N, C-alpha and C positions, 0 to 999 in steps of 0.2 A: 860098635867101635863108631858109627857114624851117629848114634845115639848120645854117645859119649861126646864127642864132639861138637854137637848141637847144644848140649848143657854146658859146656865150655864156651862157647860161642856165646849162649845168653849171658852165662856169667860175667865175663868180660865186659862185656856191653854194658849190664849193670853197674858193675865196679866203678866203669870210668862215668857213667851218668851218675851216679851219686855222688863222684869227685867234684864233678862240676855245678853241681846242686850245691853242696855244701860251701862253696867259693862265695854264695851271696847270702846275705843278712834274712834272717826270716822277717814276714811278715804278718801282722795278726789282723784277722778281721772277724769279728764277732768273737767267738770261740776256736775258730780255726787259727791255726799257724802253719803259713806256707814258705818254704825257700826257693824263691824264684830259680828259674835255669840261669847259668852262667855263660851265656853265647859269645862271650868275649868281647861285646862291644859297651860293655858298661852299662846297658838297657836292661830293664825287668821283662823277662820273657815267661808265660806261664805254659805248662805241658795241658794236655787234654784232662788228664788226671789230677791237676792242681785244680782246674776249673769245676771238673764233677764232685771235687771235695767241698769248694766253695758254696757252689750252687746247691749242694747238699741230695744230689744223685746220687743213685745206689750203685752206679758203674758209670765208667766212662764213655759207655756207648750212645747215652743220650748227647752227649758234648760233640761227639763224633757224628751224630746224625743232624744236628743244629747246623754245624760248618758245612756238611755235603749239601745241604739243603739249601744254603744260603752261600754257598763259595763263590759266586760272582760278584757277591759285594765285598768281599776283602781284598785289599791291594797287598802288594808285597811287603811294606812296612808293619802289617797287621797280622802277617801269619808267613811262616816259614818253616821248612824242613832242614833238620840236622843231620847229620850220622854221627852216633856217638861210639867209641871203641875205645879199649885199651891198648896205648901205645905201647905199655911194658911189656905185652905179651909180644912172641916171635911169630905165632901163626899171622898168616895174612887172610885178611877179609873176615877180622872178627868185627862187625858193626852191625848197628841197629837205627834205621831210621826213626826221628823223634820230631812229631810238628809241634811246634811253637805258636805263640799267641803273643803278641804284644801288649801292652796296656789297655790300648784301644781297641785291638783284635778281640781281648778279651771281653772288654765293652760290647761291641757288636754282640756277640756269644750271650751275654746278659740281658740286653736290649730283646732277644727273641725269645730266653728262659721265660717260664709262668711258674718257677719255683717261688714259694713264699719270700725268702732272702734274697731274689733277684734284683729287685728294687732297691735295697738299701746295697748291695753289692755294686750296681752300677755307679752308685754315688760315689763310691768307696775308690771304684776303680778310676773314676772321673777326676777324682782329686790326686791318685797317684800319677795319673796321664799327665794334669797339667803342671805337678811338682817335678817330675822329670823331663819335661819342657822348660821348664824356668819360668811359666804362665803362673802368676799370681792373681786370678780373677776375684777370688774369696767368696762371700758368700754375704748375701744381704737377710739379715735377721729382722724381720718386719717387728718381732716384740721388742729390740732393742732399741727402735727408732724414737720411742717416747724420751729416752735420755739424750735427744739432741734437739736443739732449738735454732729457730730460724733458718738462714741460707745455709749455715751446716746440714742441718737436714736434707736440703734438696741435693746440695752438693755430693752428698754421699749417695745419695741414689742415683745422679746423673753418671758419676764415677762408674758404678758397677754397671750400669747399663751400656757404657761404652766400652769395657773391658769384657763383657759377656760379648757383645756382638761383634767385637775385633776377632775374640778366639774359639767363640761358640757359633755365631750368625753366619759364616761365609760358606757358600757351595763347596761341599768337598770336604769340608771339616771332619763329618761323621759324627758331630755334636750340635746338628740342628733339634734334635729331640730335647735336648738339655736347654738349649736357646730359649724355646717354646714356653718350658717350666720357669725359666729365668724371667720372661715377660710376663708371665702371671703373676709372679713375684714381685716385680716394678710395679705394675698395675696396682696392687694391693698397697705395696708403699707409698706410692704417691697418692694414693686416696686417703691413705692415714697422712701423709705430711700435709696434704691441703686443711685436713680438720686441724691437725695440731697448729698451724701458722696462720689460721684464718682468724681475723680481728672483726669482733663485735663493735661496731660503732654505736655508742648509746645514744638514745635522743635527744638531743640538745635543745628541743624546743624552735622557735621561729626566731630567725635572726631580725633586728630592727634593719631598716634602709638606711639609715645613717649610722654614720661612726660616733655619736654622743654616747656617753656614759651612761647606762641604763640606769644607775641610781643617783644621777644628777637630774631626774627626770621629776 
């Protein structure tokens, strides 16, 4: 009897969990399609199972290990626990706790992970986080700078540097690692910009001391 009730509880929690997940649009990273958990706040939340799949771990255990090893680095905005249950059931206490990670929390998991796809996942999560926050830092493609000229070239670099510092360079933003990468890109872009805008002055010879027309001499 107890075994049957346990299976019923597990099934009820699973049903409600699936309903909550299916309320969100699927997100695609490489060949992985993930439907975020709908926590009712309109934000993107991932489960540990989601992150295990995205990071290409064999199971969820490694994600849980990473979290517990670094849990003091997570704020309440980066992770939370929710109770999922099937409200249509008449039985009481049919519930299951699920740990969720926001895009920033998932990004931190990715920072610690060492799987081959971790770096690309961090970039993808950072983009999601900024879009969710209404932030448009954009990216600075050094290879595209050759299409710009003059002051416009320097203006683009300066604008990116300003946005990067504002949204990624502040203490507590959790994005200082990305800011460091931005600085490296900015330095490369600035070096290229100086090369592209440097004007070579030809040798015009020795100028006469007077204002006389040289052809009149």
